[in-house]
C-alpha positions as CSV (number, residue, x, y, z in Angstrom):
1,Q,0.1,0.0,0.0
2,V,2.8,2.6,1.1
3,H,6.1,1.9,-0.1
4,L,9.4,3.0,1.2
5,V,12.6,3.0,-0.5
6,E,16.0,3.6,0.9
7,S,19.1,4.9,-1.0
8,G,22.4,6.4,-0.4
9,G,24.3,3.3,1.1
10,G,27.6,2.3,-0.4
11,L,31.2,1.3,0.5
12,V,33.3,3.8,2.4
13,Q,36.6,3.9,4.4
14,A,36.5,4.4,8.2
15,G,35.9,8.0,8.9
16,G,34.0,8.8,5.8
17,S,30.4,9.9,5.4
18,L,27.1,8.8,3.9
19,R,23.7,10.3,3.7
20,L,20.9,7.7,3.7
21,V,17.5,8.8,2.2
22,C,14.1,7.0,2.8
23,T,11.4,8.1,0.4
24,A,7.6,7.2,0.8
25,S,5.4,6.5,-2.0
26,E,2.7,8.8,-0.5
27,N,2.5,11.3,2.4
28,I,1.6,9.6,5.6
29,A,-0.5,11.9,7.9
30,G,-1.0,11.5,11.4
31,I,0.8,10.7,14.5
32,G,3.7,8.6,14.1
33,I,7.5,7.7,14.3
34,M,10.2,7.6,11.8
35,R,13.0,5.3,12.4
36,W,16.2,4.0,11.1
37,F,17.2,0.4,11.9
38,R,20.3,-1.5,11.0
39,Q,21.2,-5.0,10.8
40,P,24.9,-5.9,11.0
41,P,26.1,-9.2,9.3
42,G,25.3,-12.2,11.5
43,N,23.6,-10.1,13.9
44,Q,20.2,-8.8,15.1
45,R,18.4,-5.6,13.9
46,E,18.9,-2.6,16.2
47,L,17.2,0.7,16.4
48,V,19.7,3.4,15.2
49,A,17.7,6.7,15.4
50,R,14.2,7.8,15.4
51,I,12.2,11.0,15.1
52,T,8.7,11.5,16.2
53,S,6.1,13.7,14.6
54,G,6.5,16.0,17.3
55,G,10.0,16.5,16.5
56,N,11.7,14.6,19.3
57,T,14.8,12.7,18.1
58,W,16.8,9.8,19.8
59,C,19.7,7.9,18.5
60,L,22.2,5.2,19.8
61,E,24.8,6.2,22.3
62,S,27.4,4.8,20.1
63,V,26.3,7.1,17.1
64,K,25.8,10.2,19.0
65,G,27.7,13.2,17.6
66,R,28.2,11.3,14.3
67,F,24.6,10.4,13.0
68,T,21.8,13.0,12.5
69,I,18.3,12.0,11.7
70,S,15.8,14.5,9.9
71,G,12.9,14.5,7.9
72,D,11.0,16.5,5.2
73,H,7.3,16.1,5.5
74,A,6.6,18.0,2.3
75,K,8.9,15.6,0.2
76,N,7.8,12.6,2.2
77,T,11.4,11.9,3.0
78,L,13.6,10.7,5.9
79,H,17.2,11.2,6.3
80,L,20.2,9.9,8.2
81,Q,23.4,11.7,7.7
82,M,26.1,9.5,8.8
83,N,29.6,11.2,9.6
84,G,32.8,9.6,11.1
85,L,31.7,6.2,10.1
86,K,33.3,3.3,11.9
87,P,33.5,-0.4,10.8
88,E,31.0,-1.4,13.5
89,D,28.6,0.8,11.4
90,T,28.6,-1.8,8.8
91,G,25.1,-3.3,8.2
92,R,22.0,-3.2,6.3
93,Y,20.0,-0.1,7.0
94,Y,16.2,-0.1,7.0
95,C,13.7,2.7,7.0
96,N,10.6,2.4,9.1
97,Y,7.3,4.4,9.3
98,F,5.2,3.5,12.5
99,G,2.1,5.1,13.8
100,E,-1.5,5.8,13.4
101,S,-3.6,7.9,11.1
102,S,-7.4,8.4,10.5
103,T,-7.2,7.0,7.0
104,L,-4.5,4.2,7.4
105,G,-5.2,3.1,10.9
106,Q,-2.2,1.8,12.7
107,Y,0.7,1.4,10.2
108,D,4.1,-0.2,10.2
109,Y,5.9,0.2,6.7
110,W,9.3,-1.0,6.0
111,G,11.8,-0.4,3.1
112,Q,13.9,-3.1,1.6
113,G,17.0,-1.6,3.0
114,T,20.3,-0.3,1.9
115,Q,23.7,-1.8,2.6
116,V,26.3,0.4,4.2
117,T,30.0,-1.1,4.5
118,V,32.8,0.7,6.3
119,A,36.2,-0.7,5.6
120,S,38.9,-0.7,8.1
């Protein structure tokens, strides 16, 4: 119904930067949370950062000062600026829109992910 597409991943050296973008096929109105998850190879998926419809943000302690989450409601996009990348940041990054609206009811949308690889 609603499709999310991530882009911006790639291969970088330690200390490099990447900007991930998540684009929704349509505007999602209502109260919700937009999140970035990542899944390291051979490990479990973890929450990296989130931003609420009210503008409150949160990120993993390990990425504080390096990653910044932001959104553009008008363009239906979610961003994750990643600076000072470390090898432990390697993984597949997923975009997630979670919340509730009068038209969609409760929703939980996921993208297919984009690979981020940081070389030592």
